[in-house]
N, C-alpha and C positions, 0 to 999 in steps of 0.2 A: 447316201449316208452323210456326206459332207454338208449338204443343204439342210438335212434334218438337225444335225449337231449345231449348225449356225443358228437355226430358228430357236432351238432350245437355249443356246447361249445368250440370245437376245431376249427371249420371252421371260425367262426366269428372273433376271435382274430387273426387267421392266415391271413385272408383277410385284416383286418385292418393293420396288420404288413406290408404286401406287398404294400398296398396303401401308407402308411407313407414312406416306402423306395422309392417308385416311386416319390412322391412329393419332398422328400429331394434331390434325384438325379437331378430332373428337376431344382430345385432352385439353387443347388450348381454349375450348369454349368455356371451361370452368377454371382452368389453371393458366394464368398468364402473368407476365412481369412487365411493369412499365417503369422506365427510368425517368423520374421527375426531378429536374435540377432546380426548380424554384425553391426559395427559402422556406415557404410555408406549404409546399407540396400541393399547390393549387390544382394541379391536373391529375391528382390521384385521390381515390376515395379514402377518406380518413377511417381510422379504427373506430371512431364514434359511430359513423354511418354503418360500418359493417356490423357493429354490435346491435344496432337497431334492426338491421336487415335479418339478423339471426332470430329475431322475435316473430317474424312473419311465418304463420303456420298454414296459410291458405293463399289462393291466387290473388295477387295485387296487380291491377292493370293501370298503365299510364297511357293516356291518350294525349298526344301532342298536336296542337293545331298551329302550323307555322306556314306562312305564305312564302312563295318563291320570289326571286328577283328583288331581294331586300338590299338596301345600301350595305357597304362593306362591313361596318361594325356589327350590324344586326345579323348579317349572314354568318359572321364568325360566332355569334351567340348560338346560332342553330347548330353549327358544327360542334361547338363545345358541349351543348346540351346532349347531342346524340352520343358523343364519346362518354360522357359521365353516366348516361342511362345504360349504356352497354356494360359499364362496370357494375351498376346496381343489379342488372339482370344476371351477370356472371357470378356474383357473390350470393345470389338468392337461392341457388339450387333449384331453379325452375319456378320459383314462386313469384317472380316479378317478370312481367311482359310489358313491352311498350310498342307503340305504333305511331307513326307520323301521318298526319292528314293534311293535304294541301287543298285550299279552296279552289285552286285553278283546275283541279281534277274533277270536282263534283260541286255543283251549285248548292247541294244540300249540306255540305260540310260547314258552311258558315252558320246555317240555322242550328245544326247540331251543337256547334261550339257555343252559340248564344244560350241555348238551353242549359248548357253545363256551367254558365256563368262567365264565359269568355267573350267579351265584346270586341268588335273590330276597332282598330286604332287608325286614325288618319295620319298619314306620313307623307312628307314631301320627298319625291324621288325624281331623278333626272332620267328621262326616257326619250329617245329620238331627239337628243340635243335640246330638250326643253324641260322646264320644271313642271311636274304634275303632282296632284294630290291623290294618293292611292290608299284604299282601305286594305289593311293587312291584319292578319291574325298572328299573335305571338304569345300563346298561352298553353296551359297544360292542366288536365284534370286527372286526379288519382282516385281510383275506385277500389274499395276493399269491402267485401261482403255487401251490406246495404248502405254503406256510407261513402261519402266522397269529400275530397278537398281540392280546391282550385287555386292555381296560380294564374290570375287573369292576364297579366302582362309580364313578359320576360324581356326586359330591356337591357339588362346587364348581367354579366356572369359573376360579379362580385356578390358573395353571400348566397349564390344559387344552391350550392350543395346543402348549406344550412337550412334554407327554406324547404327544399325537397325532403330532407331527413326529418325536419320538424313536422311536416305534414304527414309523413309516413308514421312517425311515432304517435302522432295524435290519433291516427286511424287505428293503429294496432293496440294502443293502450285502451283498455276497457274503461278504466276509471282515472280521471285526471286528478293529480294531487290537489289538495285543498289548502289554499293560502289565506290566512286571516289578516285583513288589513285593519290594523288597530287604530282606534280613535278613542281619546279620552274626553271627558266632558269639557266642552267649551274650546277644544283645540282640534282644528282640522288642517290638513296639509294639502295644498293644490299639487297633485302629482299625477296628472292625466298621462303624461309621457311615459312614465314608468309603468303605470297601470295598463296602458295599451299594450306594452311589451309583455307584461306578465299574463295578460288575458290569453295570449297565444299558447301558453304552456300550462297554465294553472286555472283551477276553479277559484277565482278570487272572490272572497266574501268579506263585507264590512263586519267589523267585530268591535263591540263595546266592552271594555274591561270591567264595567260595572256588573257584568254578568259572568258566570263561570265559563271558562273556555271549553267548548265541546271537545270530546276526545277525537272527533273526526278531523280536527284541524292538524295538518301535517307540519306547518311552520307559521310563525307570525312575522309580519313586517311592521316596523314601528319607527317613528322619528319625531324629532323636534319637540321634546318635552320641556316646557319652560317653567313648570312649577311641580310641587310634590303631587304624587298620585294619592287619591283618596284611599283609605284603609282597605275597602273592598276591592278596589282596582289593584292595589299593590299585592294583596293576598291572592287574588285570582291569577295574576301574572306569575307570582312565586310558585303557586301550586301547580300551574301548568308546566313550568320548567322542572319542578321536582318530579313530575310524572315522566320526565324524559323528553319534554318539548324542546323546540328549537326556535331561536329568536334572531332576527336581523334588526339591528338598531342603528339608526343614524342620529347621533347626538353629540353636540358640543358642550363645553362647560361654561361658555361665555355667550350671553345674548347680545347681539350687535345690531346697530342701526347706522348704516353708512351715511344716510342722508343728514342726520343730525350729529354724526360722528361720535356716537356714544356706545359704550360697552359696559355691561354689568354682569357679575358672576350669577350663575343660575343656582338656586337653592332647591334641591329636589331629592327625595328619597330613592329615586331611580339609581343614584350613584352608589348607594350602599348595596343595592341588589347586584350591581355590576361588580363591586368589590368581592362579593361572595363567589363570583365566577372568575376571579383573578384579573379583572380589568379595572385598572386605576386611571380614570380620566382626569388629567391635570387641569388645574384652574389657570390656563394660559391660552394665548393665541400664538400659533406657530407662524413664523415668517420664512420665506425661502427666496433665494436669489433667482431661481427658475420659477417664474410666476406669470400670472395673467396681467391684463392691463385694464385701466379705467380711464375715462375721459375727465380731464381736469381743465377748467377754464383758466387760460393764461392770457396776459396782455401782449398782443403782437402789434406794436406801434399804437395806432389809434383804435385798433379793433381787439375785442376779446374773443378768443377762439377756443373751441374744445380740442385739447391736445391729448392723445393717448400716452400714458406713462405707465411704466411697470409698477405693480402694486404687490409687494411681498406677502400681503395677507391673503392672496389668491394663489396658493402653491400649486404648481403643476407637477404631478407625480410621475417620475420615470424610473424609480427604483422599486422593484418588486421582488418578493421572496421566490426565488427560482424553484424551491422545493414544494411550493403550494400549488395544487392544480387549479384552485379558484382563480388565480391571477396568471396562469400559464398563458403566454402569448400576448398578454396585454402590454402595451408600450407607453401609454400615457393616460392619465386621468386628471380631472380638474376638481379642486376642492375650494371651499369658500369659508373663511374665518374658522379654521379647524383647530382643535385642541389635541395635545399630545396624549398618547396612551402608553402607560407603563404597566408592567405586571405587578399586581398587588403582592407585597412580600409575604403576607400571611397565608397566601394561597399556594406558595411553592411546595411542590410535592403532592398536592391534592388536585391541582388543575393543570391540564395540558394547554399551555399558552403558546400561541404561534403568531408572530408578526406576519402581516400580509403585504404591506407596502410602507415606504419610508419617504422622508424628504431627501433633498440632495445633500451633498457634502458641505454646501454653503447655506446654512439655515440658522434660524435663531428663534427667539420667543419674546413675547410681551407679557409682563406680569404686573399686577397691581395697578399701574397707571396705563390704561389702554387708550393711547392716542391713535385714532384711526385716520388722521389727516394724511392723504396720499402724497402731498407735496414734499419732496425730499429735502428741501431747504428748511421747511418749517417742522419737519419730523425726521431728523437724521437717525434717531434711535431705532426706527423701523428697519434700517438697513445695516444693522450690526449683525453679521452672520458669523457667530462664534461657536456654533454647534453643527452637528452633522447627523444624518440618518435618524431623525426623530420618527417614531412610529405613529402613523395616523390611521392605520387600519389593522385589526387583529381579530383572531378567532380563539375561542377557548372551549374546552371540553371538560366536563365534570361528571364523575361517577357518583350517583346519589346512593343514599343508604338502602334504597329498595332495589338496587342493582341496575337501574336505568341510567342512561347517559344523556346529559343535557348539553346542548351546543348553543353558543352565542357568538355572533359575528358583529363587531362594533366598528363603525366608521366615526371618527371624531369630528363630524361636520353635520350640524343640524339641517343644513340646506342641501344635503347630498342627493336626496330623492325628490326635492321640490321642483316644480316647473319653473319657479323663479330663480333656481340655483343650478345645482349639478344635474338635475333630472333631464336637462336638455341635451346633455352630452351622450353620444352613442356609446362611448367607451364606458361611461359610468353605468349606463343601462346594461351593458354586457356583464359588468362586475356584479350588479344586483342579481341578474338572472343566474349567473354562475353560483353566486352565494346561496340562493334559494334551492337550486338543484343540489348543491352540496349538503345543505341542511336536511333535505328530505331523503338523501341517500341515492339520488338518481344522477349519475355522473356521465351519462351517455353523450350529452350535448355540450359539456363544459369546454372540452378542447376544441370542438368544432366551431364554436362561436367566434373565437378570437383569431382563427387562422386567416380570416378574410380582412383583418384590420390593415389598413394601408397607410396609417400615419407613420412617417419616418422622420422624426424630429432630428435636426442637426445637433451634434454635440456642442455643448457650451464651451467657449474658450475665453481666455483672459483678454482684457482690452488691449494690452500690449501686443499679444499674438494676433488679435484681430487687425490691428493697424499694420503689422508686418505683412500679413497675407494680402491685405488690401493693396499696399504698394507693390508687392510682388506681382499681383495680378495685373497691375497697371503697367509696370516696367518690363516684365518678362516677355510678353507678346511682342513689344517693340524690338527688343534685342533679337528675338527669334526671327522676325521678319527681315531686319537689317542683316543678320548673319546669313540667312538664306539668300538674300540678294548678293552678298559678297561671294558666296560659294558659287552661285550661278554665273556671276561675272568672271570669276576665276576659271570656271569650266569652259566658258565661251572663248576666253583668251587662249586657253590651252588648245582647244580645237583649231583656232585660227593659226597658232604657231605650227601645229602638225600639218595643216594644209599648205602653209608656206614652205615647209621643209620638203613636202612631197612634190608640189608643183612649182616651187620657187625657181 
């Protein structure tokens, strides 16, 4: 009887223990918690990705082709990819499955990867104490119904979640939003950088305002108007907005030419249209102490050299409206010859006007006489910073008489989307993508785009403070080393005195 009681006393707790483990394992497959201490939650799946995952109503398969024995950085990429795919699968309620394939296991794996659009990459690796060139696979294909999307090469984890979620959204969405790329007669903007980014998300179509805007257009992208629109162009744009259309406009009030250092006000009826939506674009050029640089030829002895100097007419934006999702997570943008935006006083109470980003606390403006000379000795007025937080980007919403709501996003910079201007900046591209998503009412990817931004600009300090910290960094290490030496010498003398007392 004692042996039977002992077996029962051991068997029942053991059985309960295994049952509890089984239940915990089953629950944890779909319910788990990860503590991510990074500031942008890089190692956790974002709410935007989870929102896209919820739209999946059928099996989505991810096939990952990754070689073994990769150098440390790329091996870490593989581990990160596996971790994040496990989260995709966990949040999908069984609709997402993934599998890793290694070319080392099967010679047919490389052929299968190539058919999917994933080509081998040659990489230098160290094996057996010598440098060798190795063919490796580092890609993934996503399959959903009869369609597929491919990530040919995964060389970095930066922006990887955004790429994967964008590919999934592209597969799941049956119809891509239609974006009209506006051109007016005789005016074209080279904007291949922005257009390449937009093509990933939208059905981008060229649009001539001389014809009526089709109702299938979800939003318009427009910029750099240097003259008045023709009557039919103006009417077609106005009618589109009155029907509840949305517009992103990149437009300054001053036309500039840095090469000949000339600037002239732009006369256009586009500004009266903006006034109707509460956007009053000022006839000025904004300057900022936090700015980009230009090369200026200066005499250095017998040689003339190109010297980079700060140019306040190239404001660097670091102040964003924290309440606006469009700019959430953005840390810096670059503008060129921008004009200030104010709310039109006649629109107050009829239009919802919201600033998006501002200049710094040390900014100013040029009016009337636009001297573009970057030399601070010849143009000291450019460096008079007596204003602060001038609005350079804003959005407005207006309820029309027919009950529809029109939306306009304005950036006071004609070169913001141009390849020769701000279109080269990745942060500017993210802002444009966020703006278009906002205008068409699709906000799934807005927060996700900016979480991988790695720009961490240092805070600006006064010249006097800069000199103080400079001398502190020079002198303080010397005193620390000398002080450490004295402490060590004192410690050695103390040990010598103790030894003399003991053995003296």
